[in-house]
mmCIF file of the N, C-alpha and C atoms, coordinates in Angstrom:
data_MODEL
# 
_entry.id   MODEL 
# 
loop_
_atom_site.group_PDB 
_atom_site.id 
_atom_site.type_symbol 
_atom_site.label_atom_id 
_atom_site.label_alt_id 
_atom_site.label_comp_id 
_atom_site.label_asym_id 
_atom_site.label_entity_id 
_atom_site.label_seq_id 
_atom_site.pdbx_PDB_ins_code 
_atom_site.Cartn_x 
_atom_site.Cartn_y 
_atom_site.Cartn_z 
_atom_site.occupancy 
_atom_site.B_iso_or_equiv 
_atom_site.pdbx_formal_charge 
_atom_site.auth_seq_id 
_atom_site.auth_comp_id 
_atom_site.auth_asym_id 
_atom_site.auth_atom_id 
_atom_site.pdbx_PDB_model_num 
ATOM 1   N N  . MET A 1 1  ? -6.195  -14.104 -31.989 1.00 0.00 ? 1  MET A N  1 
ATOM 2   C CA . MET A 1 1  ? -5.775  -14.476 -30.799 1.00 0.00 ? 1  MET A CA 1 
ATOM 3   C C  . MET A 1 1  ? -6.554  -15.782 -30.385 1.00 0.00 ? 1  MET A C  1 
ATOM 4   N N  . ASN A 1 2  ? -5.771  -16.800 -29.968 1.00 0.00 ? 2  ASN A N  1 
ATOM 5   C CA . ASN A 1 2  ? -6.493  -17.980 -29.556 1.00 0.00 ? 2  ASN A CA 1 
ATOM 6   C C  . ASN A 1 2  ? -6.908  -17.966 -28.074 1.00 0.00 ? 2  ASN A C  1 
ATOM 7   N N  . ASP A 1 3  ? -7.653  -18.971 -27.640 1.00 0.00 ? 3  ASP A N  1 
ATOM 8   C CA . ASP A 1 3  ? -8.220  -19.033 -26.312 1.00 0.00 ? 3  ASP A CA 1 
ATOM 9   C C  . ASP A 1 3  ? -7.121  -19.022 -25.291 1.00 0.00 ? 3  ASP A C  1 
ATOM 10  N N  . ARG A 1 4  ? -5.966  -19.758 -25.464 1.00 0.00 ? 4  ARG A N  1 
ATOM 11  C CA . ARG A 1 4  ? -4.911  -19.825 -24.522 1.00 0.00 ? 4  ARG A CA 1 
ATOM 12  C C  . ARG A 1 4  ? -4.204  -18.446 -24.285 1.00 0.00 ? 4  ARG A C  1 
ATOM 13  N N  . GLN A 1 5  ? -4.056  -17.727 -25.485 1.00 0.00 ? 5  GLN A N  1 
ATOM 14  C CA . GLN A 1 5  ? -3.391  -16.397 -25.347 1.00 0.00 ? 5  GLN A CA 1 
ATOM 15  C C  . GLN A 1 5  ? -4.296  -15.518 -24.520 1.00 0.00 ? 5  GLN A C  1 
ATOM 16  N N  . ARG A 1 6  ? -5.619  -15.457 -24.852 1.00 0.00 ? 6  ARG A N  1 
ATOM 17  C CA . ARG A 1 6  ? -6.592  -14.652 -24.205 1.00 0.00 ? 6  ARG A CA 1 
ATOM 18  C C  . ARG A 1 6  ? -6.477  -15.014 -22.615 1.00 0.00 ? 6  ARG A C  1 
ATOM 19  N N  . THR A 1 7  ? -6.469  -16.314 -22.288 1.00 0.00 ? 7  THR A N  1 
ATOM 20  C CA . THR A 1 7  ? -6.380  -16.654 -20.869 1.00 0.00 ? 7  THR A CA 1 
ATOM 21  C C  . THR A 1 7  ? -5.145  -16.108 -20.155 1.00 0.00 ? 7  THR A C  1 
ATOM 22  N N  . ILE A 1 8  ? -3.995  -16.145 -20.824 1.00 0.00 ? 8  ILE A N  1 
ATOM 23  C CA . ILE A 1 8  ? -2.764  -15.691 -20.241 1.00 0.00 ? 8  ILE A CA 1 
ATOM 24  C C  . ILE A 1 8  ? -2.883  -14.147 -20.055 1.00 0.00 ? 8  ILE A C  1 
ATOM 25  N N  . GLN A 1 9  ? -3.456  -13.447 -21.092 1.00 0.00 ? 9  GLN A N  1 
ATOM 26  C CA . GLN A 1 9  ? -3.583  -12.039 -20.990 1.00 0.00 ? 9  GLN A CA 1 
ATOM 27  C C  . GLN A 1 9  ? -4.550  -11.619 -19.815 1.00 0.00 ? 9  GLN A C  1 
ATOM 28  N N  . GLN A 1 10 ? -5.630  -12.376 -19.736 1.00 0.00 ? 10 GLN A N  1 
ATOM 29  C CA . GLN A 1 10 ? -6.571  -12.079 -18.595 1.00 0.00 ? 10 GLN A CA 1 
ATOM 30  C C  . GLN A 1 10 ? -5.960  -12.284 -17.282 1.00 0.00 ? 10 GLN A C  1 
ATOM 31  N N  . ARG A 1 11 ? -5.129  -13.275 -17.034 1.00 0.00 ? 11 ARG A N  1 
ATOM 32  C CA . ARG A 1 11 ? -4.367  -13.543 -15.879 1.00 0.00 ? 11 ARG A CA 1 
ATOM 33  C C  . ARG A 1 11 ? -3.451  -12.449 -15.567 1.00 0.00 ? 11 ARG A C  1 
ATOM 34  N N  . ALA A 1 12 ? -2.730  -11.978 -16.569 1.00 0.00 ? 12 ALA A N  1 
ATOM 35  C CA . ALA A 1 12 ? -1.789  -10.902 -16.448 1.00 0.00 ? 12 ALA A CA 1 
ATOM 36  C C  . ALA A 1 12 ? -2.526  -9.581  -16.040 1.00 0.00 ? 12 ALA A C  1 
ATOM 37  N N  . CYS A 1 13 ? -3.673  -9.372  -16.673 1.00 0.00 ? 13 CYS A N  1 
ATOM 38  C CA . CYS A 1 13 ? -4.414  -8.209  -16.278 1.00 0.00 ? 13 CYS A CA 1 
ATOM 39  C C  . CYS A 1 13 ? -4.883  -8.108  -14.873 1.00 0.00 ? 13 CYS A C  1 
ATOM 40  N N  . ARG A 1 14 ? -5.322  -9.307  -14.416 1.00 0.00 ? 14 ARG A N  1 
ATOM 41  C CA . ARG A 1 14 ? -5.787  -9.369  -13.013 1.00 0.00 ? 14 ARG A CA 1 
ATOM 42  C C  . ARG A 1 14 ? -4.663  -9.090  -11.983 1.00 0.00 ? 14 ARG A C  1 
ATOM 43  N N  . ARG A 1 15 ? -3.474  -9.267  -12.318 1.00 0.00 ? 15 ARG A N  1 
ATOM 44  C CA . ARG A 1 15 ? -2.336  -8.937  -11.352 1.00 0.00 ? 15 ARG A CA 1 
ATOM 45  C C  . ARG A 1 15 ? -1.962  -7.484  -11.421 1.00 0.00 ? 15 ARG A C  1 
ATOM 46  N N  . LYS A 1 16 ? -2.452  -6.689  -12.395 1.00 0.00 ? 16 LYS A N  1 
ATOM 47  C CA . LYS A 1 16 ? -1.970  -5.312  -12.462 1.00 0.00 ? 16 LYS A CA 1 
ATOM 48  C C  . LYS A 1 16 ? -3.040  -4.389  -11.872 1.00 0.00 ? 16 LYS A C  1 
ATOM 49  N N  . ARG A 1 17 ? -2.593  -3.250  -11.469 1.00 0.00 ? 17 ARG A N  1 
ATOM 50  C CA . ARG A 1 17 ? -3.480  -2.250  -10.788 1.00 0.00 ? 17 ARG A CA 1 
ATOM 51  C C  . ARG A 1 17 ? -4.210  -1.578  -11.938 1.00 0.00 ? 17 ARG A C  1 
ATOM 52  N N  . LYS A 1 18 ? -5.438  -1.299  -11.686 1.00 0.00 ? 18 LYS A N  1 
ATOM 53  C CA . LYS A 1 18 ? -6.349  -0.662  -12.725 1.00 0.00 ? 18 LYS A CA 1 
ATOM 54  C C  . LYS A 1 18 ? -6.461  0.792   -12.311 1.00 0.00 ? 18 LYS A C  1 
ATOM 55  N N  . TYR A 1 19 ? -6.312  1.670   -13.256 1.00 0.00 ? 19 TYR A N  1 
ATOM 56  C CA . TYR A 1 19 ? -6.329  3.175   -13.119 1.00 0.00 ? 19 TYR A CA 1 
ATOM 57  C C  . TYR A 1 19 ? -7.424  3.666   -14.098 1.00 0.00 ? 19 TYR A C  1 
ATOM 58  N N  . THR A 1 20 ? -7.832  4.913   -13.848 1.00 0.00 ? 20 THR A N  1 
ATOM 59  C CA . THR A 1 20 ? -8.566  5.651   -14.897 1.00 0.00 ? 20 THR A CA 1 
ATOM 60  C C  . THR A 1 20 ? -7.471  6.300   -15.650 1.00 0.00 ? 20 THR A C  1 
ATOM 61  N N  . GLU A 1 21 ? -7.862  6.777   -16.862 1.00 0.00 ? 21 GLU A N  1 
ATOM 62  C CA . GLU A 1 21 ? -6.893  7.342   -17.821 1.00 0.00 ? 21 GLU A CA 1 
ATOM 63  C C  . GLU A 1 21 ? -6.054  8.534   -17.123 1.00 0.00 ? 21 GLU A C  1 
ATOM 64  N N  . ALA A 1 22 ? -6.815  9.454   -16.433 1.00 0.00 ? 22 ALA A N  1 
ATOM 65  C CA . ALA A 1 22 ? -6.163  10.574  -15.865 1.00 0.00 ? 22 ALA A CA 1 
ATOM 66  C C  . ALA A 1 22 ? -5.251  10.137  -14.741 1.00 0.00 ? 22 ALA A C  1 
ATOM 67  N N  . GLN A 1 23 ? -5.643  9.115   -13.900 1.00 0.00 ? 23 GLN A N  1 
ATOM 68  C CA . GLN A 1 23 ? -4.795  8.663   -12.804 1.00 0.00 ? 23 GLN A CA 1 
ATOM 69  C C  . GLN A 1 23 ? -3.542  7.968   -13.335 1.00 0.00 ? 23 GLN A C  1 
ATOM 70  N N  . ALA A 1 24 ? -3.658  7.264   -14.391 1.00 0.00 ? 24 ALA A N  1 
ATOM 71  C CA . ALA A 1 24 ? -2.539  6.560   -15.061 1.00 0.00 ? 24 ALA A CA 1 
ATOM 72  C C  . ALA A 1 24 ? -1.498  7.553   -15.615 1.00 0.00 ? 24 ALA A C  1 
ATOM 73  N N  . ARG A 1 25 ? -2.010  8.504   -16.307 1.00 0.00 ? 25 ARG A N  1 
ATOM 74  C CA . ARG A 1 25 ? -1.133  9.479   -16.846 1.00 0.00 ? 25 ARG A CA 1 
ATOM 75  C C  . ARG A 1 25 ? -0.420  10.468  -15.898 1.00 0.00 ? 25 ARG A C  1 
ATOM 76  N N  . ALA A 1 26 ? -1.113  10.794  -14.799 1.00 0.00 ? 26 ALA A N  1 
ATOM 77  C CA . ALA A 1 26 ? -0.557  11.497  -13.787 1.00 0.00 ? 26 ALA A CA 1 
ATOM 78  C C  . ALA A 1 26 ? 0.519   10.817  -13.054 1.00 0.00 ? 26 ALA A C  1 
ATOM 79  N N  . LYS A 1 27 ? 0.237   9.435   -12.758 1.00 0.00 ? 27 LYS A N  1 
ATOM 80  C CA . LYS A 1 27 ? 1.262   8.604   -12.124 1.00 0.00 ? 27 LYS A CA 1 
ATOM 81  C C  . LYS A 1 27 ? 2.430   8.445   -12.964 1.00 0.00 ? 27 LYS A C  1 
ATOM 82  N N  . VAL A 1 28 ? 2.244   8.257   -14.295 1.00 0.00 ? 28 VAL A N  1 
ATOM 83  C CA . VAL A 1 28 ? 3.425   8.090   -15.240 1.00 0.00 ? 28 VAL A CA 1 
ATOM 84  C C  . VAL A 1 28 ? 4.256   9.321   -15.208 1.00 0.00 ? 28 VAL A C  1 
ATOM 85  N N  . ARG A 1 29 ? 3.648   10.532  -15.205 1.00 0.00 ? 29 ARG A N  1 
ATOM 86  C CA . ARG A 1 29 ? 4.385   11.790  -15.180 1.00 0.00 ? 29 ARG A CA 1 
ATOM 87  C C  . ARG A 1 29 ? 5.203   11.976  -13.978 1.00 0.00 ? 29 ARG A C  1 
ATOM 88  N N  . GLN A 1 30 ? 4.620   11.538  -12.866 1.00 0.00 ? 30 GLN A N  1 
ATOM 89  C CA . GLN A 1 30 ? 5.222   11.634  -11.479 1.00 0.00 ? 30 GLN A CA 1 
ATOM 90  C C  . GLN A 1 30 ? 6.366   10.677  -11.501 1.00 0.00 ? 30 GLN A C  1 
ATOM 91  N N  . ILE A 1 31 ? 6.316   9.486   -11.904 1.00 0.00 ? 31 ILE A N  1 
ATOM 92  C CA . ILE A 1 31 ? 7.362   8.502   -11.968 1.00 0.00 ? 31 ILE A CA 1 
ATOM 93  C C  . ILE A 1 31 ? 8.415   8.797   -12.917 1.00 0.00 ? 31 ILE A C  1 
ATOM 94  N N  . ASN A 1 32 ? 8.097   9.191   -14.097 1.00 0.00 ? 32 ASN A N  1 
ATOM 95  C CA . ASN A 1 32 ? 9.033   9.554   -15.218 1.00 0.00 ? 32 ASN A CA 1 
ATOM 96  C C  . ASN A 1 32 ? 9.877   10.713  -14.745 1.00 0.00 ? 32 ASN A C  1 
ATOM 97  N N  . ALA A 1 33 ? 9.356   11.667  -13.979 1.00 0.00 ? 33 ALA A N  1 
ATOM 98  C CA . ALA A 1 33 ? 10.145  12.856  -13.425 1.00 0.00 ? 33 ALA A CA 1 
ATOM 99  C C  . ALA A 1 33 ? 11.241  12.334  -12.558 1.00 0.00 ? 33 ALA A C  1 
ATOM 100 N N  . GLN A 1 34 ? 11.161  11.192  -12.018 1.00 0.00 ? 34 GLN A N  1 
ATOM 101 C CA . GLN A 1 34 ? 12.211  10.648  -11.143 1.00 0.00 ? 34 GLN A CA 1 
ATOM 102 C C  . GLN A 1 34 ? 13.267  9.837   -11.918 1.00 0.00 ? 34 GLN A C  1 
ATOM 103 N N  . GLY A 1 35 ? 13.057  9.813   -13.261 1.00 0.00 ? 35 GLY A N  1 
ATOM 104 C CA . GLY A 1 35 ? 14.159  9.115   -14.049 1.00 0.00 ? 35 GLY A CA 1 
ATOM 105 C C  . GLY A 1 35 ? 13.685  7.724   -14.542 1.00 0.00 ? 35 GLY A C  1 
ATOM 106 N N  . GLU A 1 36 ? 12.543  7.279   -14.333 1.00 0.00 ? 36 GLU A N  1 
ATOM 107 C CA . GLU A 1 36 ? 12.049  6.049   -14.851 1.00 0.00 ? 36 GLU A CA 1 
ATOM 108 C C  . GLU A 1 36 ? 11.411  6.280   -16.173 1.00 0.00 ? 36 GLU A C  1 
ATOM 109 N N  . PHE A 1 37 ? 11.145  5.210   -16.933 1.00 0.00 ? 37 PHE A N  1 
ATOM 110 C CA . PHE A 1 37 ? 10.585  5.333   -18.226 1.00 0.00 ? 37 PHE A CA 1 
ATOM 111 C C  . PHE A 1 37 ? 9.351   4.374   -18.336 1.00 0.00 ? 37 PHE A C  1 
ATOM 112 N N  . LEU A 1 38 ? 8.258   4.903   -17.895 1.00 0.00 ? 38 LEU A N  1 
ATOM 113 C CA . LEU A 1 38 ? 7.010   4.101   -17.860 1.00 0.00 ? 38 LEU A CA 1 
ATOM 114 C C  . LEU A 1 38 ? 5.971   4.727   -18.873 1.00 0.00 ? 38 LEU A C  1 
ATOM 115 N N  . ARG A 1 39 ? 4.974   3.984   -19.198 1.00 0.00 ? 39 ARG A N  1 
ATOM 116 C CA . ARG A 1 39 ? 3.823   4.484   -20.022 1.00 0.00 ? 39 ARG A CA 1 
ATOM 117 C C  . ARG A 1 39 ? 2.642   3.988   -19.546 1.00 0.00 ? 39 ARG A C  1 
ATOM 118 N N  . ALA A 1 40 ? 1.522   4.785   -19.857 1.00 0.00 ? 40 ALA A N  1 
ATOM 119 C CA . ALA A 1 40 ? 0.145   4.382   -19.520 1.00 0.00 ? 40 ALA A CA 1 
ATOM 120 C C  . ALA A 1 40 ? -0.474  3.786   -20.757 1.00 0.00 ? 40 ALA A C  1 
ATOM 121 N N  . TYR A 1 41 ? -1.269  2.709   -20.622 1.00 0.00 ? 41 TYR A N  1 
ATOM 122 C CA . TYR A 1 41 ? -1.908  2.129   -21.847 1.00 0.00 ? 41 TYR A CA 1 
ATOM 123 C C  . TYR A 1 41 ? -3.232  1.531   -21.415 1.00 0.00 ? 41 TYR A C  1 
ATOM 124 N N  . LYS A 1 42 ? -4.166  1.616   -22.405 1.00 0.00 ? 42 LYS A N  1 
ATOM 125 C CA . LYS A 1 42 ? -5.441  1.112   -22.259 1.00 0.00 ? 42 LYS A CA 1 
ATOM 126 C C  . LYS A 1 42 ? -5.469  -0.387  -22.342 1.00 0.00 ? 42 LYS A C  1 
ATOM 127 N N  . CYS A 1 43 ? -5.985  -1.091  -21.430 1.00 0.00 ? 43 CYS A N  1 
ATOM 128 C CA . CYS A 1 43 ? -6.031  -2.545  -21.415 1.00 0.00 ? 43 CYS A CA 1 
ATOM 129 C C  . CYS A 1 43 ? -7.245  -3.147  -22.360 1.00 0.00 ? 43 CYS A C  1 
ATOM 130 N N  . GLN A 1 44 ? -6.864  -4.012  -23.263 1.00 0.00 ? 44 GLN A N  1 
ATOM 131 C CA . GLN A 1 44 ? -7.918  -4.507  -24.134 1.00 0.00 ? 44 GLN A CA 1 
ATOM 132 C C  . GLN A 1 44 ? -8.750  -5.590  -23.400 1.00 0.00 ? 44 GLN A C  1 
ATOM 133 N N  . ILE A 1 45 ? -8.293  -6.077  -22.291 1.00 0.00 ? 45 ILE A N  1 
ATOM 134 C CA . ILE A 1 45 ? -9.115  -6.970  -21.632 1.00 0.00 ? 45 ILE A CA 1 
ATOM 135 C C  . ILE A 1 45 ? -10.104 -6.373  -20.634 1.00 0.00 ? 45 ILE A C  1 
ATOM 136 N N  . CYS A 1 46 ? -9.738  -5.507  -19.789 1.00 0.00 ? 46 CYS A N  1 
ATOM 137 C CA . CYS A 1 46 ? -10.633 -4.931  -18.745 1.00 0.00 ? 46 CYS A CA 1 
ATOM 138 C C  . CYS A 1 46 ? -11.090 -3.486  -19.088 1.00 0.00 ? 46 CYS A C  1 
ATOM 139 N N  . GLY A 1 47 ? -10.537 -2.877  -20.143 1.00 0.00 ? 47 GLY A N  1 
ATOM 140 C CA . GLY A 1 47 ? -10.993 -1.535  -20.469 1.00 0.00 ? 47 GLY A CA 1 
ATOM 141 C C  . GLY A 1 47 ? -10.391 -0.447  -19.655 1.00 0.00 ? 47 GLY A C  1 
ATOM 142 N N  . GLY A 1 48 ? -9.715  -0.807  -18.581 1.00 0.00 ? 48 GLY A N  1 
ATOM 143 C CA . GLY A 1 48 ? -9.104  0.161   -17.660 1.00 0.00 ? 48 GLY A CA 1 
ATOM 144 C C  . GLY A 1 48 ? -7.692  0.552   -18.234 1.00 0.00 ? 48 GLY A C  1 
ATOM 145 N N  . TRP A 1 49 ? -6.982  1.340   -17.398 1.00 0.00 ? 49 TRP A N  1 
ATOM 146 C CA . TRP A 1 49 ? -5.584  1.624   -17.789 1.00 0.00 ? 49 TRP A CA 1 
ATOM 147 C C  . TRP A 1 49 ? -4.594  1.040   -16.816 1.00 0.00 ? 49 TRP A C  1 
ATOM 148 N N  . HIS A 1 50 ? -3.503  0.663   -17.360 1.00 0.00 ? 50 HIS A N  1 
ATOM 149 C CA . HIS A 1 50 ? -2.372  0.052   -16.624 1.00 0.00 ? 50 HIS A CA 1 
ATOM 150 C C  . HIS A 1 50 ? -1.077  0.850   -16.941 1.00 0.00 ? 50 HIS A C  1 
ATOM 151 N N  . ILE A 1 51 ? -0.059  0.593   -16.146 1.00 0.00 ? 51 ILE A N  1 
ATOM 152 C CA . ILE A 1 51 ? 1.264   1.263   -16.274 1.00 0.00 ? 51 ILE A CA 1 
ATOM 153 C C  . ILE A 1 51 ? 2.255   0.216   -16.506 1.00 0.00 ? 51 ILE A C  1 
ATOM 154 N N  . GLY A 1 52 ? 3.090   0.399   -17.524 1.00 0.00 ? 52 GLY A N  1 
ATOM 155 C CA . GLY A 1 52 ? 4.037   -0.587  -17.901 1.00 0.00 ? 52 GLY A CA 1 
ATOM 156 C C  . GLY A 1 52 ? 5.303   0.034   -18.318 1.00 0.00 ? 52 GLY A C  1 
ATOM 157 N N  . HIS A 1 53 ? 6.296   -0.671  -18.539 1.00 0.00 ? 53 HIS A N  1 
ATOM 158 C CA . HIS A 1 53 ? 7.626   -0.192  -18.992 1.00 0.00 ? 53 HIS A CA 1 
ATOM 159 C C  . HIS A 1 53 ? 7.583   0.099   -20.544 1.00 0.00 ? 53 HIS A C  1 
ATOM 160 N N  . CYS A 1 54 ? 8.287   1.014   -20.929 1.00 0.00 ? 54 CYS A N  1 
ATOM 161 C CA . CYS A 1 54 ? 8.344   1.478   -22.343 1.00 0.00 ? 54 CYS A CA 1 
ATOM 162 C C  . CYS A 1 54 ? 9.288   0.461   -23.054 1.00 0.00 ? 54 CYS A C  1 
ATOM 163 N N  . ARG A 1 55 ? 9.118   0.318   -24.413 1.00 0.00 ? 55 ARG A N  1 
ATOM 164 C CA . ARG A 1 55 ? 10.132  -0.390  -25.214 1.00 0.00 ? 55 ARG A CA 1 
ATOM 165 C C  . ARG A 1 55 ? 11.403  0.301   -25.110 1.00 0.00 ? 55 ARG A C  1 
ATOM 166 N N  . ARG A 1 56 ? 12.455  -0.474  -25.445 1.00 0.00 ? 56 ARG A N  1 
ATOM 167 C CA . ARG A 1 56 ? 13.753  0.116   -25.436 1.00 0.00 ? 56 ARG A CA 1 
ATOM 168 C C  . ARG A 1 56 ? 13.882  1.364   -26.285 1.00 0.00 ? 56 ARG A C  1 
ATOM 169 N N  . GLU A 1 57 ? 13.422  1.384   -27.533 1.00 0.00 ? 57 GLU A N  1 
ATOM 170 C CA . GLU A 1 57 ? 13.532  2.608   -28.382 1.00 0.00 ? 57 GLU A CA 1 
ATOM 171 C C  . GLU A 1 57 ? 12.895  3.735   -27.775 1.00 0.00 ? 57 GLU A C  1 
ATOM 172 N N  . ALA A 1 58 ? 11.764  3.554   -27.113 1.00 0.00 ? 58 ALA A N  1 
ATOM 173 C CA . ALA A 1 58 ? 11.091  4.712   -26.478 1.00 0.00 ? 58 ALA A CA 1 
ATOM 174 C C  . ALA A 1 58 ? 11.858  5.251   -25.219 1.00 0.00 ? 58 ALA A C  1 
ATOM 175 N N  . ARG A 1 59 ? 12.472  4.266   -24.509 1.00 0.00 ? 59 ARG A N  1 
ATOM 176 C CA . ARG A 1 59 ? 13.326  4.728   -23.354 1.00 0.00 ? 59 ARG A CA 1 
ATOM 177 C C  . ARG A 1 59 ? 14.449  5.551   -23.827 1.00 0.00 ? 59 ARG A C  1 
ATOM 178 N N  . LEU A 1 60 ? 15.126  5.104   -24.921 1.00 0.00 ? 60 LEU A N  1 
ATOM 179 C CA . LEU A 1 60 ? 16.238  5.856   -25.422 1.00 0.00 ? 60 LEU A CA 1 
ATOM 180 C C  . LEU A 1 60 ? 15.875  7.146   -25.932 1.00 0.00 ? 60 LEU A C  1 
ATOM 181 N N  . HIS A 1 61 ? 14.706  7.320   -26.593 1.00 0.00 ? 61 HIS A N  1 
ATOM 182 C CA . HIS A 1 61 ? 14.198  8.592   -27.070 1.00 0.00 ? 61 HIS A CA 1 
ATOM 183 C C  . HIS A 1 61 ? 13.952  9.515   -25.920 1.00 0.00 ? 61 HIS A C  1 
ATOM 184 N N  . MET A 1 62 ? 13.275  8.999   -24.915 1.00 0.00 ? 62 MET A N  1 
ATOM 185 C CA . MET A 1 62 ? 12.974  9.817   -23.647 1.00 0.00 ? 62 MET A CA 1 
ATOM 186 C C  . MET A 1 62 ? 14.293  10.297  -23.013 1.00 0.00 ? 62 MET A C  1 
ATOM 187 N N  . ALA A 1 63 ? 15.286  9.388   -22.838 1.00 0.00 ? 63 ALA A N  1 
ATOM 188 C CA . ALA A 1 63 ? 16.481  9.773   -22.252 1.00 0.00 ? 63 ALA A CA 1 
ATOM 189 C C  . ALA A 1 63 ? 17.213  10.840  -23.026 1.00 0.00 ? 63 ALA A C  1 
ATOM 190 N N  . PHE A 1 64 ? 17.256  10.695  -24.392 1.00 0.00 ? 64 PHE A N  1 
ATOM 191 C CA . PHE A 1 64 ? 17.778  11.735  -25.221 1.00 0.00 ? 64 PHE A CA 1 
ATOM 192 C C  . PHE A 1 64 ? 17.193  13.089  -25.052 1.00 0.00 ? 64 PHE A C  1 
ATOM 193 N N  . ASN A 1 65 ? 15.842  13.039  -25.077 1.00 0.00 ? 65 ASN A N  1 
ATOM 194 C CA . ASN A 1 65 ? 15.152  14.333  -24.905 1.00 0.00 ? 65 ASN A CA 1 
ATOM 195 C C  . ASN A 1 65 ? 15.436  15.017  -23.582 1.00 0.00 ? 65 ASN A C  1 
ATOM 196 N N  . ARG A 1 66 ? 15.454  14.182  -22.554 1.00 0.00 ? 66 ARG A N  1 
ATOM 197 C CA . ARG A 1 66 ? 15.813  14.775  -21.114 1.00 0.00 ? 66 ARG A CA 1 
ATOM 198 C C  . ARG A 1 66 ? 17.175  15.377  -21.099 1.00 0.00 ? 66 ARG A C  1 
ATOM 199 N N  . LEU A 1 67 ? 18.173  14.659  -21.758 1.00 0.00 ? 67 LEU A N  1 
ATOM 200 C CA . LEU A 1 67 ? 19.491  15.209  -21.759 1.00 0.00 ? 67 LEU A CA 1 
ATOM 201 C C  . LEU A 1 67 ? 19.605  16.442  -22.604 1.00 0.00 ? 67 LEU A C  1 
ATOM 202 N N  . ASP A 1 68 ? 18.900  16.486  -23.693 1.00 0.00 ? 68 ASP A N  1 
ATOM 203 C CA . ASP A 1 68 ? 18.921  17.720  -24.589 1.00 0.00 ? 68 ASP A CA 1 
ATOM 204 C C  . ASP A 1 68 ? 18.202  18.840  -23.855 1.00 0.00 ? 68 ASP A C  1 
ATOM 205 N N  . ARG A 1 69 ? 17.100  18.614  -23.137 1.00 0.00 ? 69 ARG A N  1 
ATOM 206 C CA . ARG A 1 69 ? 16.567  19.746  -22.356 1.00 0.00 ? 69 ARG A CA 1 
ATOM 207 C C  . ARG A 1 69 ? 17.519  20.257  -21.301 1.00 0.00 ? 69 ARG A C  1 
ATOM 208 N N  . GLU A 1 70 ? 18.120  19.375  -20.500 1.00 0.00 ? 70 GLU A N  1 
ATOM 209 C CA . GLU A 1 70 ? 19.160  19.758  -19.567 1.00 0.00 ? 70 GLU A CA 1 
ATOM 210 C C  . GLU A 1 70 ? 20.267  20.606  -20.223 1.00 0.00 ? 70 GLU A C  1 
ATOM 211 N N  . ARG A 1 71 ? 20.753  20.109  -21.341 1.00 0.00 ? 71 ARG A N  1 
ATOM 212 C CA . ARG A 1 71 ? 21.868  20.743  -22.039 1.00 0.00 ? 71 ARG A CA 1 
ATOM 213 C C  . ARG A 1 71 ? 21.460  22.169  -22.406 1.00 0.00 ? 71 ARG A C  1 
ATOM 214 N N  . ARG A 1 72 ? 20.302  22.295  -22.926 1.00 0.00 ? 72 ARG A N  1 
ATOM 215 C CA . ARG A 1 72 ? 19.831  23.664  -23.364 1.00 0.00 ? 72 ARG A CA 1 
ATOM 216 C C  . ARG A 1 72 ? 19.656  24.604  -22.214 1.00 0.00 ? 72 ARG A C  1 
ATOM 217 N N  . MET A 1 73 ? 19.182  24.056  -20.994 1.00 0.00 ? 73 MET A N  1 
ATOM 218 C CA . MET A 1 73 ? 19.041  24.835  -19.821 1.00 0.00 ? 73 MET A CA 1 
ATOM 219 C C  . MET A 1 73 ? 20.333  25.371  -19.250 1.00 0.00 ? 73 MET A C  1 
ATOM 220 N N  . GLU A 1 74 ? 21.450  24.532  -19.402 1.00 0.00 ? 74 GLU A N  1 
ATOM 221 C CA . GLU A 1 74 ? 22.780  24.897  -18.882 1.00 0.00 ? 74 GLU A CA 1 
ATOM 222 C C  . GLU A 1 74 ? 23.577  25.813  -19.821 1.00 0.00 ? 74 GLU A C  1 
ATOM 223 N N  . ALA A 1 75 ? 23.168  25.843  -21.106 1.00 0.00 ? 75 ALA A N  1 
ATOM 224 C CA . ALA A 1 75 ? 23.829  26.705  -22.034 1.00 0.00 ? 75 ALA A CA 1 
ATOM 225 C C  . ALA A 1 75 ? 23.754  28.110  -21.727 1.00 0.00 ? 75 ALA A C  1 
ATOM 226 N N  . PRO A 1 76 ? 24.827  28.809  -21.772 1.00 0.00 ? 76 PRO A N  1 
ATOM 227 C CA . PRO A 1 76 ? 24.899  30.302  -21.570 1.00 0.00 ? 76 PRO A CA 1 
ATOM 228 C C  . PRO A 1 76 ? 23.893  31.001  -22.711 1.00 0.00 ? 76 PRO A C  1 
ATOM 229 N N  . ALA A 1 77 ? 23.205  32.058  -22.171 1.00 0.00 ? 77 ALA A N  1 
ATOM 230 C CA . ALA A 1 77 ? 22.387  32.765  -23.086 1.00 0.00 ? 77 ALA A CA 1 
ATOM 231 C C  . ALA A 1 77 ? 23.086  33.759  -23.943 1.00 0.00 ? 77 ALA A C  1 
# 
């Protein structure tokens, strides 16, 4: 990573809210339960945790799993 890339990442990090790992994971669970697809990740710049959007593949996987769980709950026993 060159100096320019590092400066851009540092600037982006400063704009984000910093969480502890437990706080970030709890917040992600809460938000994802409402239908969003976010993830918690450890920041390489500040060492804290941030919340961001998932990649498209991960969002599709999470949506499929949610639909599958709902389908199994609705299925007659």
